[in-house]
Structure formats: structure tokens, C-alpha cells
N, C-alpha and C positions, 0 to 999 in steps of 0.2 A: 800138895804135887802143882808141878809146875806145868803152865801152856806152854804151846808150842807156838811155833812164834806166824802160823795161818791161826792159829785159836789166836792168842792178841790180837791177829792184826781187823780178823771181822770183830774181836771184842771191842777192840778201839771206836772202827767205824761204826758199834750201838753206841757206843757211849757217847758220838760225839754228833751225831743226826738225832737220839732219841732221848736220852740222860741230858742231855745239858739245856740245851731245850726246858725240856719240863723245868729243870731245876730253876734256873732263869728265873720262870713266868710262877716257880712260892714262891723265891725271892722275895721276884720285889711286890708277889702279894701278901705275902708279911711283911714287908714293910709297910704298905700302904695303909696296911692294917691297926700298925705301932703313931702311937701319938709322935708327932712330926720334932725330931731329935734339930741339933743346932749341925747347920752344914758340915763340919766335919768330923762332926760323931757318921753322923751322916754319910756321908763319903769315907771314912776308913771302917766304917759297917760294909759297904758294897766295897769293897777294895778283901777288905777279909770274905767275905761270899763270894770272890768272884776266883778267888787262888781256889776257896778252902776243898772246893769240889772235885778236884783232879789230886787231890792228897792219898784219897778209900783205893785209886785208880794209877798209882806209882808202879807200880809192877806190870800191868798192862798193859804201859803207854810204853815202858824204857826201851828199846833197841828198835826203834817202828819206824823210821825214816832211813836204818839200813839197809842193808843186802842179806836175806833171805839168808841165817846159818844153817840152817837145813840145807841146801840145794847143794846137786853134786853137780859140780864144777865142771 
């Protein structure tokens, strides 16, 4: 089932305004409770966590910055 353009725009806003800040808090809370890693490993983990959140939502964000394809011209 594919989402309409308007539904994808709404879901992208929900993801960016609610899920992303929550994900950041969870990721930092987990990293704080782990033993301290060398700085390069910790940096790599933070980079991975910073990019990995978006992969499951790739289909929601695809084409959001473009003109509505369903809109009549």
C-alpha cells in the first residue's frame, strides 16, 4: 500500500518533529550507560546512529520536497 503525497508529508512532519528528537534522547541515553569507548569508535557509533534512523522511513521522505504530483494543474 502506497501513501498519498499528502499522507507522506504529514508522516514526514510527525517523524521529524516527534520521532527524531525522541530517537536522539534514546540514543544518547543508551550511549551514556555504556562504558566509555575510544573517541573514534564513539564518533563512528554516533554517525551510524545519526544516519540509521532514516533508512526505515526512506519511502516516506521520497519526493517530499517536490511539487505535489496529485495536484491538478
